[in-house]
C-alpha positions in Angstrom: -13.8 -18.4 -16.2 -13.9 -14.6 -16.0 -11.9 -13.1 -13.1 -13.2 -9.8 -11.7 -10.8 -7.1 -10.6 -10.8 -6.6 -6.8 -9.2 -3.9 -4.6 -8.6 -5.0 -1.0 -10.9 -7.9 -1.5 -13.8 -5.6 -2.5 -15.4 -5.9 -5.9 -16.3 -3.0 -8.2 -20.0 -3.3 -7.3 -19.2 -3.0 -3.6 -17.0 0.0 -4.2 -19.8 1.7 -6.2 -22.3 1.0 -3.5 -20.0 2.5 -0.8 -19.5 5.6 -3.0 -23.3 5.8 -3.4 -23.8 5.7 0.4 -21.0 8.3 0.9 -22.7 10.7 -1.6 -26.0 10.2 0.2 -24.6 10.8 3.6 -22.1 13.7 2.9 -23.5 15.2 -0.3 -21.7 15.6 -3.6 -20.3 19.0 -2.6 -18.5 17.8 0.5 -16.8 14.7 -1.0 -13.9 16.5 -2.7 -13.1 18.3 0.6 -13.1 15.0 2.4 -11.0 13.3 -0.2 -8.5 16.3 -0.2 -8.3 16.1 3.6 -7.7 12.3 3.5 -5.0 12.8 0.8 -3.2 15.4 2.9 -3.4 13.2 6.0 -1.9 10.2 4.1 0.8 12.4 2.6 1.7 13.7 6.1 1.8 10.2 7.5 4.1 9.0 4.6 6.4 12.0 5.1 6.6 11.3 8.8 7.4 7.7 8.2 10.1 8.5 5.7 11.6 11.0 8.2 11.7 8.4 10.9 13.3 5.9 8.6 15.9 8.4 7.5 16.7 9.4 11.1 17.1 5.8 12.2 19.4 5.0 9.3 21.5 8.2 9.9 21.8 7.4 13.6 22.8 3.8 12.9 25.5 4.8 10.5 26.7 7.5 12.9 27.1 4.9 15.7 28.8 2.4 13.4 25.9 -0.1 13.1 26.0 -2.2 10.0 22.8 -1.3 8.0 23.7 -3.5 5.0 22.1 -6.4 6.9 18.6 -4.9 6.4 19.3 -4.4 2.7 20.3 -8.1 2.4 17.2 -9.2 4.2 15.0 -7.0 2.0 16.7 -8.4 -1.1 16.0 -11.9 0.0 12.4 -11.1 0.9 11.8 -9.5 -2.5 13.3 -12.6 -4.2 11.0 -14.9 -2.3 8.0 -12.7 -3.1 8.9 -12.8 -6.8 9.3 -16.6 -6.7 5.9 -16.9 -4.9 4.2 -14.6 -7.4 5.7 -16.6 -10.3 4.4 -19.9 -8.8 0.9 -18.5 -8.0 0.7 -16.9 -11.4 1.2 -20.3 -13.1 -1.4 -21.9 -10.7 -3.9 -19.1 -11.5 -3.5 -19.6 -15.2 -4.2 -23.3 -15.0 -7.6 -22.7 -13.4 
């Protein structure tokens, strides 16, 4: 059985069709400007999110709140995620 690569549950043919429609609607000369604007917007959002996380962590440490609990929870979640991926990987290979 051949497994096709998907991105966000969208196949390659669907992505190509969406790009074709975008080129038809906006034109080939406008697409780089649109992509650049989306990239800048995503970068701004990521920077703002990181600033908020940093400010919350700094405030929690300043007020004496134990932040190691979140690190322990994240470590446990990552371990469960890895175990689940190992399990589903073996199931996928059997089919």
